[in-house]
N, C-alpha and C positions, 0 to 999 in steps of 0.2 A: 880147515884150520887157518888157511891163508885168508879166507873171507872174514873169519872171526878177528884176526889180527888187524886187518884193514878197518873193520868196524870199530875196534877199540882205539885205533889211532885217531879216527875221526872224532870219537867221543872225547879224547884227551885234547885234541885241538879245540874242540868247541868249548871245553872248560877253560883252557888257557885264554882263548879269545874273549870269552865272556868276562873272565876276571880282569883282563887288561882293559877292556872297554869300560868296565865298572870303575876301576881305579882312575882311568883318564876322566871319566865323567865327574867323579867325586872331586878330583883336583881342580878341574875347570870350574866346578860349582863353588868350591872354596875361593878360587881366584875371583870369580864374579861377585861373591858376597863381599869380599875385602874391598874390591873396587867400588861397590855400591856404598859401602860404609864410609869410604874416604872421598868419594866424588859426589858431593851434594849438587843440588840443582844450580846450574850456572846461569846467571842473568847477564844480559848486555844492556848497560845504561848509557845513553848518550847525553852529553852536556854541552850546550852551545852558549858561550858567553860573549857579550859584546859591550856592555855599558860599564861605566864607572872608571875610576882611575886605576893605574896599574897596581897600586898598593891594595885598593879595595877588591879588584878582581883576584889578586893573589891570595888575599885573606879568605875570600869565599872558597877558592879552590882548596886551600889548606884545611879548612873546616870540613869540606866534603871528604878529602882523603883520610882525615883523621877518623871520621865516622865509618868510611868504607873499610878501614883496617879491622873493624869488628865483624866484617862479612867477607871472609877470604873466598877467593874463586870468582868474584864478580869481575866482568870485563867492562872497564870504564873507559868510554870513548870521549875525548875532550877536544873541543875546537874553540878558537878565539877569533872573532871577526874584527876586533880593534875598531869598533865604532862604525862599521860599514854594514848597513842593512842589507844590501844586495848580496854581499859576501856571506852574511849569516844565513840568508835564504838558501844559497848554494850549498853551504856546509850542512844544513839540516836536511836538504833534499838527498845529499849523498849518504847521510846516516840512515835515512829511511830506505834507500836502495840497498845498502849493504845489510840491513836487518838489525833492529834493535828491539828490546823488550819494553823500554820506557824512555821517554824523552824529557830532559830537564832543559828549559830554555829561559835565558834572561834577555828578552827582546830589547833591541836598540830603540826601535820605534814601534808603535802599536799597529798602525795600518799596514805597512809593508810586510810585517811578519805574520799577520792574521791568516792569509790563505794557506801557508805551509803548515801552520799549527793546526788549522782545521783539517787539512789533508791527513795529517798523522792521526788525529783524533778519530776521523771517520774510517780509517783503516783498522781501528780497534787498538791502536797503540796508546797507552796512558800518557798524558802530557801534564807535567808540572811546571807552571809558569812562576818564575822567581823574580822578585824585586819590583817588576811592573807588569801589568796586564796587557793583553792584546785587545783589539776592537770587537772581539767576539767572546761569547760566553762558552764556546766549544773547547773546553779544557777540563782536565780531571781534577786538579788542585791548584791552589794559589798559595805561595809562601812569600811573605814580605811584610815590611813595616807599613804603618799608616802614615803617608807623607803629610796628609792634612793635620794629623795629630802632632807630627814633629814640627810643622810650621807654627802651629798653635802654641806648643810648649815653648818654642823659642821666643814668641811674642810675649807670652806671660812672664818668662824669665827676665826679658828686658824691661817689661813694665814694672817688675818688682824691684828693679835696681834703685830707683829714685822716685820722689814725689814731686819734684820740680819739673820745669819744662825740659823736654828731652827730645832731641832730633835724631832720627834713625834713618840710615840708608840701607837698601837691600841689594845684594849682589846675587842675581838669579842664575839658574842653570841654562840649558839649551832651550831656546824659544820653541814652544809647542809641545815639549816633552811633558808627560803626565806628572813626574815627580816635581818638576819646577812649577807647574801650574798648581798642584795640590799644596805644596809647601807655601807658596805665595798666598794662596787663598786662606790657609790656616793661620799664617803670620798676620795677614791683614785683619782677619776676624778677631784675633786675640788682642791686638793693640787698640782696637776700637773700644775695649773695655777701660782703657787708661787715657783719659782726656789730656793728660800732660804729655803723652807720647805723640810725636808728630813724624810721619813717614815723609821725609823730605824728597827722596828720589829712589828709582829702581833702575838698575843697569843689568845687562846680561854678560856673564862671564863664560858661558858655554861649558861649565864644568872644569875649565882648564885655567891654570895659574896665569899663563901668559896672556890669555884673553881677558882675564879679570883685571890684570895690571894695566893692560891697554885701555880698557873701558874706564877705569878709575883715573887714569892720567888725563883723560878728556874732561873730567869734572873735578879736577883738583882744587878749583876755586871754592867749590862747595864743601869740601872736606873739613875746612876749618870750623864750620858751624855744626858739624855732625858730632853727636855724643856717642853713638854706637853704630856698628855695621854688622848686619846679619848676612853671612855668606851661606849659600846653599850646600856647600861641602867644605871640608877642611883644606883642600887644595887651594880653592879660591880664597879662603880665610888667610892662609899663609901669604899668598900674593898680596892681599890687602894690607897686611902688616908690613910687608916690604915697601909698599908705596908710602905708607904712613911714615915709616922710618926715613925714607928719602926726603919727605917733606917736613921732618921734625915735628910731626903731629901725633906721635905714637903714645904719648904719656897719658892723655886724658881720654882718648877714644877707645871704647870697648869693642873687641872683635869676637863674634860668636860664629862658630862653624858647625858642620854636621858630618858625621860618620863615626868619630871616636875610634878609629882603627888603631891597633897596637903597633909597636915597632917604630923603627926610624922613619920619620916623615909622617907618622900617623897623628890623628888628632890628640890622643892621649899624651903623646910625647910633646906636642906643640903646647898643650896646656901646662904640662909640667915645666917646660922651659920658658913659660910666660910669653910665648910668641902670640898665642891667642888667649882670651880670657875664659872661654868656655866652649864646649863642643857637645852636641846632642848625639847620643848613641843611635846609630842606624845599623841594626843587625844585618849581616849579609844574608843570613838564612841558609847558608851552605849545609850546616848540620841538620837543620829541620827538614830541608829538601830531601836529603838522603833517608832520614827516618820515615818520612811520608812515602818515599818511593818504595821501601821495603814493606810497608804496611799495605800498599796497593798490590805489589807483586805477590805477597803471601796471602792475599785475600783477607786481610785483617781490616777492622773499622778504621777510618781515617777522616780527618776534617777537610772539607773542600776549600774553605777560606781560612788560612792560618796567618793571623795578623800578629806580627812580632812586637814586643814591648820596647819602649825607649826610655831613656833618663838623661838628665843634664849632668855633664861631668865638668867641674870646675876645680878651683884650688882646694875646695873643701874635701873632695873625694877622689882626686886624681891619683894619690899615692896608693890608695886601697885598690883602685882599678889596675894599676901597674903590677901590684903584687899578685892579683888574681890571674892576670894574663901571663905572668912569669911562671906561675904554678901550672897553668894549663899547658903552656909550651913544654915545660919539663915533663908533664905527664904524656904529652903527645910524642915526645922523643923517646920515652920509655916504651910506649906502645909500639913505635916503629922498630925499635931494637928487638923487642919480644917477637914481633911479627917476622922479622928476618930470621931469628933463631928458630921459630916454629916452622918456617918454610924449609930451613936447612935440615931440621929433624925429620920433617915429612918426606923430603927428598931421599934422605938415608933410608927411611922406612920403605919407601917405594922400591928402591934399588934392592934392598934385602928381600922384599916380597917377590920381586921379579926373579932373583936368583933362586929363591925357594921353589917357586913355580916351575922354573926351568929344570931344577933337580928332580922334582916329582914327576913332571911329564917325561923327562928322559928315562927315569926309572921304569915308569909304566910302559913307555914305548919299547924299552929294552926287553921287558917281559913279553910284550905282544909280539915283537919281531922275533924273539927267540922261539916262541911257539909256532909262529908262521914259518920260520926257517925249518923247523923240525917237520912241520906239515908238508911244506914244499919239497923237502928232501924225499919224503915218502911218496909224495905225489908224482915226482919227476919220473920215477920208474914206470908208473902206470902210464904217464903221458907219452913216454918214449914208445911203449908198446902200442898205444892208441895211434900215435903218429905213423908208425910203420903200417898199421892196417889201413889208415886213411890215405897214405902215399900210394898204396896198391890200388885202392879204390879210385883215386884221382887219375892215376895212369890209365885205368880201365875206361873211365869216363872221357879222358882226353882222346883215347883211340876211337871211342864211340862218336864223339863230337867231330873228329876229322872225317869219319866215314859219313856222318849225317851231312857235313858241309859239302862233301863231294856229291852226295845225292841231291842236295838243295840246289847246287850249281847246275847239275844235269837237268833238274826240273825247270830251273829258270831258263836255261838254254832251250829246252823243249817248248816252254810256254812262249818264249820270244819267237821261236821258229814258227809255232802254230799261229801266233798273232800276225806275223809277217806274211805267212802263206795265205791266211784268210783275207788279209787286206789286199794282197795281190790278186786273189780270186775275185774281189770286188771290181778290180779294174777291168777285167775281161768283159763282164755284162755292161759295165758303164761305156766301154768302148763301142760295144755293139749297139748300145742305145744312141750314143752321140753321132755315130756315122750315119745311120738311117735318118735321124732327126735333121741333120745338116742337109741331107739329100731332099727331104720333104720340104724344108724351108726354101730350098733353091727352086722348088716348083711353085710358080706364081699362082696357078689355079688353086692348088692345095692351101697355099699361104692365105689366099683370100677367104677360103672357107673356114680354116681352123688355125690361122696363124698364131693367135694368142695362146692356144693350147700347146702348139708345137714349141713356141718360145718358152712357155712355162716348163714344159718337160726338159728342154735343153738347159734352161737355167738351173733347175733343181738337180739335173745330172752333173753339171759342172760343180755345183755346190757340194754334192756328195763326193765327187772326185777330189775336191780341195780337202774336205775333211779326211778322206782316206790318206791322201798324201801327207797331210800334217801329222796324222797319227803315226804313220810309218816313220817319218823323220824324227818325230819326238821319241819314239821308242828306240830308234837307232842310237840317238845321242844318249838316252837314259841308260841303255845297256852297253855303252862304250863300243857300239858296233859301227859307229860312223867315224871315219878318219878325215882329218883336214888336209885338203890338197890346195894349198895357197900358192898363187903365182903373182907376179909383179904386174899390176894393171893401173890404168888411169881411172881413179874412183869418180872423177867428175864426169867423164864420158859414160861410165857404167850407170851412174844415177840418172843421166840424161836419157839413156836408152829405156830405163824402167819408166821414167816420167812420160816419155813419148806414148807409151801404151794407154795412158789415161787422158790424153789430149781430147780425143773424141768425146769421151764421157764428160769432160769438163765443159766442152762447148754445149753439150745437150743440157747439162744441169746449170749452165750459166755461172760456172765457178771459175774464178781467175786463178790459173796455175803458173807459178813463177819458179825459176831456178837461178840462183846467183852463186858465184864462187870468187874467192879472192885470186885464184889462179886458174888458168885454162887447163893445166895438166898438174895433177897431184898423184904421184905414183905411190901405190900402197899394195902390201901383200895381203890378199884375201882369196877365199874360195868362191869363184864366180858362180858355182852351182848351188851355193848355200846362201850367200849374202843377199842375193836378189830377193829371197823370200822374206827377209826382214823389211826391205823397203816396200815390197808389194803389200805386205800386211799393214804397215803403218800408214801408207798413203791411202789404201782402200778404206781403212778406218777413218781417216780424215774426211774422205768424201761422204761416209755414212753420217757423220756428225756436223757437216757444214751445209747450211741451207742455201737456197738459190741466191745468186749474186754475192756469194761468199768468196773467200780467198784462201788458197793453200800455197805456202811458200817454202822452198827448200833452199837452205843456205849452207855452203861448204867452205870451211876455212881451216887453216893450220894453227893450232894453239901454241902458246909458249911452253906447254907441258910435253911437247913432241908427240902430240896426238892430233889426228884429223877428226874434226867435229862436223857431223852432218846434222843440221837442225831442220826438222820437219814441223812446221807450225800451221795452225789454221785459226780462223776466227769463229769457230762453231760454238756448240752449246757448252763445251768444257766439262770439267768434272769437279766434284768436291774433294776435299783433302782425303776423306775416308776412301773414296773410290780410287783416287790416284795411288794410295798405298797398297791397294789390292789388285791393281790392273795387271800385274805380271803373274798373279797366282793362276795355277792350272784351273781351267774351266770356269773362271770368274767372268761374269757378264754384267755390265752396267744396266740398271733397271730402265733407264730412259733411252736405251739404244733404239733408233728408228728401224734398224734391220738387225735381227738377232743373229748371233753367230754360234760357234762352238765353244768359245772361251779358250781355244788352244793357241791361236795365232800369235798373240803377244808373249805368251809363255814360251813358245817355240822360238820367237825372235830373240828373246833374252838368252835362251840356251845357245843359240847360234852366235850371238855377239860374245858371250862368255867363252865360247869355243875359240873365238878369235883373239882371246885375251883382251877384250875391250869392255866398255861400259855402255849401258843404255839407261837413260833417265827420262823422267816425265815431269813437266811443270804445267799445271793447269789451274784454272780458276773458273768457278761456275758461271756460265753465260759470258765468259770472256776469252774462250779459246784454249787450245792445248798446244804445247810444244814438246815433241820427242827429240832427244839428242842422243845420237849414236857416236861414240868416241872410240876410234880404232888407233892402236899404236903404229907409228911409222917405223920404217926399217924392218929387219927380219931377225933381230937378236932375240925376240921373245918366242920365235918358232923353233921347234925341234927339227932335226935334219929330215926325219920322215914326213914332216908336215909341209916341206917345201917342194913345190913342183916347178922345176927349172924351166921345162918347156911351157910356153904360154898356152893356157887353156883357151879353148874356143868358148866364146860367150854363148849361153843358151838363147834359144829363140824367144825373145821377150814377148812378142805378140802372141805366140802359142801359150806361153806360161801365164800371160795376163788374163787369158780367157776365164780361168777358174776363179780369179779374183774379181773380174768384172761381172761375173755372173750374179753376184750380190747386189751390184750397183745398176745393172742394165734393166731398163724397163721398170723403174721404181713405181710401185702401184700407188696411185692416189685414191684415197677412199672417197667415193662419191655415193652418197645416199640417194634414195629414190627421188627422182625429179618431180617437182610439184606440178609440172605440166604433163607428166605421163598419166596414162590411164590409171584411175583410182583402183586400189585393191581393198578387198573386204577386211583382210587381216594384216597385221604388221608383225615383223620379227626384228629383234635386236641381236646382231651377230657380234660376238666379242672374241677376237682372235688377233694375236700379235704377229703372226706370220703374214706378210702382205699378200703372198701368192695364194695362200689358202683362203684368206679373207676375200680377195677378189673373186676367187673361184666360187665360194659359197654365195657371195652377193650376186654374181652373175646367174647362177643356177636357180637360186631361190627367189631372185627378183622377178622371175616369170610368174610366180604364183602369189607373192606377198610383197607388201611395202617393206622396204628394207632400211633399218638404221644400223650404223656400224660404229664400233669402238675398238681401239687397239691396246687398251689397258684396262685393268679393273676399276680404277678410279673414275675414268671417263664413262665407263659402262654404268656405274652406279648413278652418275649425274643424268645420263640419258634415260635410264630406266625411270627415274623420278619425273623427268620432263615429258617423255613420250608415252609412258605406260603402254608398252607394246603388248600384243596378245601372246607372245612366246619369246623366251630368251634362249639363244644357242651360244654357249660359252666354252672356250678352252679352260683347262684347269690351271696350267702353268702360265701366269701372266705377269707382266710388270705391275708394280703396285699391289692392289688386292689380287689374290689368287681367285680362281673360279669358285673354289669351295667357300672362301670367305665372302665372296660376292653373293653366293646362294644363300648363306646364313643371314646376311644383312637384308637382302631383298624379302626373304621369307618371314623375317621378323618385323617388317615394316608394314603397317596397315595399308599404305598406299599401293604396295606392289606384292603383297603376300599372295594374291590370287593368280599371279602370272606363272604359267608352267616354265620350268627351267630344264634344259637338256645340257648335260656336261659332256664335252667332246674332248677326248684326251688320248695320249699315247700310253698313260699309265694304266696298263690292262690287268694287273694282278687282282685276285679276289679281294685282298685287303684294301687295295685302292678303290675298287668298286664299292665295297661296303662303306668306306670312309666317305665317298662321294654321296651315296644315298642318305647317309646320316646327316648331311647338311641340308636335308629337306628338298634336294633336287628331285625332279619327277623322273629323270631317266639318265643313264650313264652309258655312253656309247664310246667304244675304243677305236683308235686309229690303227691301221687304215680302215675306212668304213665304206659301205656301199651307199651311194647317194640315194638310190630308190628306197632302201631300207630307212635312211634318215628321213626322207621326205614322207614316207608312210607314217612314221612315228609322229612327225610334226603334225600332219593332218589329224591323226588319231587324238592327240592331246587337245588340239583346238576344238574338234568335234565334241570330245567329252566335256570341255569347258562350256560348249554351247548347250549340251544336254543339261548341265548343271544350272545354266541361266534359266532354261525353261522350267526347271523344277522350282527354282526360287521365285519365279514370277507366277507360279500356279496359285489356285485358290486354297492350297493347303496352308494351314497356320504355321508360323515360324517354329513352333515347338516340334513339328513333325518333319523337319527337313531330313534329307537322306544323310547317313553317317559318313559318306565318302568325302564330303567337303573338308578342307583344312580347318583346324580349330579356330585360327585367327580370322578366317573368312566368315565362319559361322558366328563368331562373336560380333564381327562387324554388322552382319545382316540382322542379328538379333537386336543389337543396339539401335541400328537404323530403324528397324520396324518398331521397336518400343518407343523411340522418340516420336515417330509419326503417330502411333496410337495414342500417346499421351496428349498430343496437340491437335487431334482431329476437330475438336470443338472450337479451336482458335481460328477465326476467319482471317487473322493477319499473320498466321504461320507461313513462313517462307523458306527457301533453300538456304538463305544466309543464316537463319536460326540453327538449322541442322549443322552447318559448317562450324559455327561457334561452339556448339556443344561437343561435336566429335573432335574438333581441333585440326582440320585439314582445309585446304583451299577449295573454292567453288569448283575449279576445273578438275582437280584430283577427285573430288566427290562425284562429279558427273561421270568421269572415266571409270571410277571404281564401280558405281552402281550399273553403269552401262555394261561393264565387262562381266559382272556377276548376275545381273538380272535381265539384261537385254532391253531395258526400257529407260526413259528418262525419269527424273525425280518427280516432276509435276504430274506426269501420267500415273505414276505409282500412288502419289498422295490422293489424287482424284479417285483412283480405283478403290483405295481403302475406304474412302469416305462413302462411296456408293455401296460398297459391301456392308458397311456398318449401317447405312440407311435401310438396306434390304433386311438386315437382321432385326432392327428396331421395328420396322413395319410388320414383320412376322411375329415378334415375341413381346413387344411392349404396347401398352394402351396409351399412345401419345398422339397428339395431333400432328398434321403435316408441318405446321409452322414450328412446333416444338422440336420435331426431328431435324428440320432444316437448320435450326441454330445449334442443335446438339452435334451436328457433324461438320460445323464450320462454314455453312453457307449463310451469306448475309441477306439473300433475297429468295423467298419461296418459289417465285415464278422461275428464276434461273435454275434453282434446284430441280424443279419439275421438268424443265427442258433438257438438262443434262441426264437425269434419270431415264427419261423416255428414249434418249439417243442411245443409252447403254443397254436397256432392257426391253425396249419396244412398247412400253406403256407408261402411263403417268404413275406417280406414287399412290394416288387415290385408287386408281384401278388395280394396282398391285395389292393394295391392302384389302380391297373388297374381295378379290379373288384368292388371296392368301397363297400366292404362287410359291 
């Protein structure tokens, strides 16, 4: 019954929830529909104005705003450059950056504004040029009057005033502006039709009243002979009338202007007040520009060049024009009032819509939350019961975790104890090795016989001892088993004692070793039994990477940060940024290290410095040296009470401790390949090993039997294999640069070296590693430690097998019958080689160079390859094949001796007979008669 009630509650909740979500969705859908109905597409139109008088610009702007009032919601961005072209360019650029849908521009000058208009057009923004054009045709539409037609209309109007002699003066606009040029050209062309009309003078008023008055004042003597003055705009026409009034010449001189703007100061008012006699209508084009803009934005058809019409306004029609402008202004004011009222009503509607939506959403949410509250009330009881069960389960798991933690801690402790005990067990046999070795080295007779081997044993025993010590120290610090016992000591003297251990090594390696300090005594709290390992590690690394005649310098100074800084720098090979960032990682080793290590030393050094609350940093540049800086805090405030050792610790025996670090540096092995003056060996071996001791050992042992080439990394080995083409390659697997497996793949895939047997010699002894090594096409995989006699036997075996293969390839058996044991790439080479020779047997000019060009290898490499696989030189092989073919032709073809001679590539029958007899003991004629 309880289950049934819970099920019914869930069904009720689902119904309530579904109903609430449905209502919420319907209300939001209604709200979205209303918003879409009232929010039409909004455009942003930018308008940049610059030219014309203030009245003319204001009239154009009013016309635009009147037309825009019919398109609510449009964002209209307006800027006025006040006759400055540079300012107009900046204003338009800012509009483009802020984002507009269409640009309307009235350019001040054509050339300066052309680039920014082209930029907008190329960005896909429609551009409407108004009043005057730019110097380019890259615009969407043009709106403006025809200035040439206006000038012509003015000329015709003046010409029609009288039939007698008539003198005219022209007051022009800005020099070089397109309206001034066009109006002047139209005016001049018109008055040419009237012989009685004479243009007496032209002056520039720059569109401004003051400039026009100034220019007229300079020619006032000529004004008395003038019958009419044509000014390019009404502003200059008004200035002209003022000058005439001042000179009492106003009665008989006609003044004609251009623009015919309404309102105070406009051309229509000036005509009505008889200030000027006539004005020509120059439409601003504001309304037409907005109409064209919406045609473009709404993807409707539009005209690209919209030329506005003009007319002459004088005393005959001025009153009619004033009445029309008054009516238009009245209608515009009515539109503005209606628009304001419409916006007010729309705002009220939006507020009401918001309130309605809030009420609907509130109601729906109330229903939904009511259902949720009921559901949560019922679910709360079940949750409480579930929480009680989970609480009991968590308590049980907590107890189990505590028990597992105790077990893990015990296991960690046991693992650490085991590791420490095993490491200590290593020390006993190492001690038993080092003691007798030192005794043997003290014996001069034994040293003379086997001194190198004794030193190698001693060196590697110390190397192993160093690794064991580092592992023990590292594990102690890692498992918090190491405690700091710091005492107050002179760090300068301490570093000097460490450095003295390397003096003999520095002299042998011809490395300059320097120590400098700002003070003779710098007292510092540190653990003398731990910190020396840091300096031994860093200085020994400096020796590894510093070549002969190099320099290692240690500088100690007290910094302003209350730290003592010990800088250890060298001018060795240095490191890249990537290597510097990884140098303190556990087990990391740089690829180019001349002596390989364990990768623990610097990681242990960092742990010890951190243990002293200090810092260790490295700064290095490839081929420019390395500087390690160890910074340790002064005083003892950073130390805990248990870390201070008030009794002064005795310093460790630096000479004894240095032995394990000098083992890596002592008797650095120089790789010497076989001497050219030594007795020649039949076969050669390339040994690739990065461990100098093992490399020297193998070179010394194998040098008795073979000519030896050596390389200490994979990249050098690849180069030497191509250069030397040895009879066998013995390579380690883990190498700097190319690994042994990668080296094997490259060599076996190359035609020049594919025949060379390869033995991989490595410490990776698992079955998986051995399979991986054989898959690289290596001939043998031998694990370390190895028995030298076993290695030597396998080397002889591989070389002997290669010799058997040579005999097979040089036998009389045809190439198609070669044994299947040869490598595929070698068989392909031999087949290709034999095929090339067979195809060219009849060519008496066929040479080794021809074969090299066809196969694509050098002459030396071809000789070595053929010699390695076939045991003979190329010339002997070609001669042998020619003689064998001659033998076949003599037995099977009815050809003359001369014909056979030329068919097998001999140019002289006598020479052929001599060679044939030397090979088979009889002349070709005798052979043919006997059919041997």
